[in-house]
C-alpha positions in Angstrom: -7.9 4.6 -2.6 -4.2 4.4 -3.2 -3.5 5.7 0.3 -5.7 3.0 1.8 -4.0 0.2 -0.1 -0.4 1.5 0.6 -1.2 2.2 4.3 -2.5 -1.4 4.6 0.6 -2.7 2.9 2.9 -1.0 5.4 0.9 -2.6 8.3 0.9 -6.0 6.7 4.7 -6.0 6.2 5.0 -5.8 9.9 2.1 -8.1 10.8 2.9 -10.9 8.3 6.5 -10.7 7.2 8.5 -10.6 10.5 9.5 -7.0 10.0 9.8 -4.5 12.9 9.1 -1.5 10.7 7.2 -1.2 7.4 7.4 1.9 5.2 6.1 2.8 1.8 7.5 5.5 -0.3 5.3 7.2 -2.9 6.9 8.6 -6.1 6.8 12.4 -6.2 8.9 14.9 -8.2 11.7 16.4 -6.1 12.8 19.7 -7.6 16.5 20.3 -7.2 17.4 16.6 -7.1 18.9 15.6 -10.4 17.9 16.4 -14.0 14.4 15.0 -13.7 13.8 15.3 -10.0 12.8 11.7 -9.7 12.2 10.6 -6.2 9.7 9.6 -3.6 8.4 10.6 -0.1 7.8 8.1 2.7 4.1 8.5 3.2 3.0 5.3 5.0 4.6 3.6 8.0 4.0 1.0 10.7 6.1 0.0 13.7 8.1 3.3 13.9 9.1 4.7 17.3 9.7 8.2 16.2 8.7 10.5 13.3 12.2 10.8 11.8 11.3 8.5 8.9 7.9 10.1 8.4 7.4 12.2 5.2 11.1 11.9 4.3 12.0 12.8 0.7 14.2 10.2 -1.0 15.8 11.1 -4.4 16.3 8.2 -6.8 19.6 6.5 -6.1 20.1 7.6 -2.5 19.8 5.1 0.3 18.5 1.6 -0.1 15.0 2.7 -1.1 16.3 5.3 -3.6 18.5 2.6 -5.1 15.4 0.3 -5.5 13.6 3.2 -7.2 16.4 3.9 -9.6 17.2 0.3 -10.5 13.6 -1.0 -10.5 14.7 -4.0 -8.5 14.6 -5.3 -4.9 17.6 -4.5 -2.7 18.6 -5.6 0.7 21.4 -5.4 3.3 21.8 -7.4 6.5 23.3 -4.4 8.3 22.2 -1.0 6.8 24.8 1.0 8.9 27.8 -1.1 7.8 26.7 -1.5 4.1 29.2 -0.2 1.6 27.0 -0.5 -1.5 24.6 2.4 -0.6 24.7 6.0 0.3 24.3 6.8 4.0 22.2 10.0 3.8 19.6 8.7 6.2 21.8 7.2 8.9 20.6 9.4 11.8 17.0 8.5 11.2 17.8 4.8 10.8 19.9 4.8 13.9 17.2 6.5 15.9 14.8 3.7 15.0 17.5 1.1 15.9 17.2 -0.5 12.5 19.8 -2.8 10.9 18.6 -5.3 8.3 16.6 -3.7 5.6 14.8 -4.8 2.4 13.3 -2.6 -0.2 10.9 -3.8 -3.0 9.6 -1.6 -5.8 5.8 -1.6 -6.4 5.8 -2.2 -10.1 3.2 -2.0 -12.9 5.2 -2.9 -16.0 8.2 -0.6 -15.8 6.4 2.1 -13.9 7.1 2.3 -10.1 4.1 3.2 -8.0 6.0 3.0 -4.7 8.8 1.4 -2.8 8.1 -0.9 0.2 10.6 -1.1 3.1 10.8 -4.0 5.5 13.3 -3.4 8.3 14.4 -5.4 11.3 16.0 -4.2 14.5 18.8 -6.8 14.3 21.6 -7.8 12.0 20.0 -10.7 10.1 20.2 -12.0 6.5 17.1 -11.6 4.4 16.3 -15.2 3.5 14.1 -16.3 0.6 11.0 -16.8 2.8 11.0 -13.2 4.1 11.8 -11.7 0.7 9.1 -13.8 -1.0 6.6 -12.8 1.6 7.2 -9.1 1.1 7.3 -9.5 -2.6 4.0 -11.3 -2.6 2.3 -8.5 -0.5 3.8 -5.9 -2.9 2.5 -7.8 -6.0 -1.0 -8.0 -4.4 -1.0 -4.3 -3.7 0.1 -3.6 -7.3 -2.8 -5.8 -8.5 -5.2 -3.9 -6.2 -4.0 -0.5 -7.6 -4.3 -1.7 -11.2 -7.8 -3.1 -10.5 -8.8 0.2 -8.9 -7.5 2.1 -12.0 -9.4 -0.2 -14.4 -12.5 0.0 -12.3 -12.5 3.8 -12.2 -12.6 4.0 -16.0 -16.1 4.5 -17.4 -17.8 1.2 -18.3 -18.9 0.8 -22.0 -22.6 1.3 -22.7 -24.3 -2.1 -23.0 -25.2 -1.4 -26.6 -21.5 -1.3 -27.4 -21.4 -5.0 -27.1 -17.6 -5.6 -27.5 -14.6 -3.5 -27.5 -12.5 -2.7 -30.5 -10.1 -5.5 -29.4 -13.0 -8.0 -29.5 -13.3 -8.5 -25.7 -16.8 -8.6 -24.2 -17.8 -5.2 -22.7 -17.3 -4.9 -19.0 -20.5 -5.6 -17.0 -22.1 -2.8 -15.1 -21.8 -3.1 -11.4 -24.9 -4.0 -9.4 -26.9 -1.2 -7.9 -26.5 -0.6 -4.2 -29.0 -1.4 -1.6 -29.4 0.8 1.5 -26.8 0.3 4.3 -27.8 0.5 7.9 -26.3 3.4 9.9 -23.8 1.1 11.6 -22.7 -0.5 8.3 -22.2 2.9 6.9 -20.1 4.0 9.9 -17.9 0.9 9.7 -17.6 1.3 5.9 -16.5 4.9 6.3 -13.6 3.9 8.5 -12.7 0.9 6.4 -12.5 3.1 3.3 -9.8 5.2 5.0 -7.6 2.1 5.4 -8.3 1.4 9.1 -8.0 -2.3 10.1 -10.8 -4.2 11.8 -9.2 -4.0 15.2 -8.7 -0.2 14.8 -12.4 0.2 13.8 -13.5 -2.0 16.6 -11.5 0.1 19.2 -12.8 3.4 17.8 -16.5 2.4 17.7 -16.5 0.2 20.8 -17.3 -3.0 19.0 -15.8 -6.4 18.8 -13.7 -7.5 15.8 -16.3 -10.1 14.9 -19.0 -7.5 14.9 -17.0 -5.2 12.6 -16.3 -8.2 10.3 -20.0 -8.9 10.2 -20.9 -5.3 9.2 -18.3 -5.3 6.5 -19.4 -8.6 5.0 -23.0 -7.3 5.0 -21.9 -4.1 3.3 -19.9 -6.1 0.7 -23.0 -8.3 0.0 -25.2 -5.2 -0.5 -22.7 -3.5 -2.8 -21.9 -6.6 -4.8 -18.1 -6.6 -4.1 -15.6 -9.2 -3.1 -12.9 -7.5 -0.9 -12.0 -4.4 1.0 -10.4 -2.7 -2.0 -13.6 -3.1 -4.1 -15.7 -2.1 -1.2 -13.9 1.2 -0.7 -14.1 1.9 -4.5 -17.8 1.1 -4.6 -18.5 3.3 -1.6 -16.7 6.3 -3.0 -18.2 5.9 -6.5 -21.7 5.6 -4.9 -21.2 8.7 -2.8 -21.4 6.7 0.5 -18.0 8.1 1.6 -16.0 11.1 0.5 
């Protein structure tokens, strides 16, 4: 589920925020890099022309993204190559992609970082408030989706429990599923992997409107409200792996 959310985040940074390249680094321990090996690996991307920024390991503190990871704060430069406030360990890959302006925003839950989002432009431009706010809004939405997925994956209290120890009403049990048609199941399976509607339509030889219709029907049958909830319900119900 996390991969679907973060993959979609990288694509939306390009589609909705005026970026040429969107990347998302996923925190992973990097043995041999510092005392605690804190770092991340660039696992999701959109708009890249080569694979030089794919699956790149970034220790905390190195490059712009590593700095955002270490400082738990957004960082940006109008010209990555000329910047004097960051290390330049990744200059060959950045130059190969012809990138200049770059913004990085940590994907936060409290003080825990679940990823770092990159928005890069193939030009020397200042990152204005509008673009920064747009990337930040997408990042916050992804953080909420991940938090909701984690909460949803916890076992629901038995109805007889009534209220939790904190006094909040027990979470309702999700509605039971109704059978999906073979086409709904096929579209749902691709949506659960993070594919966009146009990608699903191209793969299955359908129109985007038809794919949207199948997804809406599946959501109604599963009693969910959005794609994130749909993918979770499908996995928990055994409809997809």
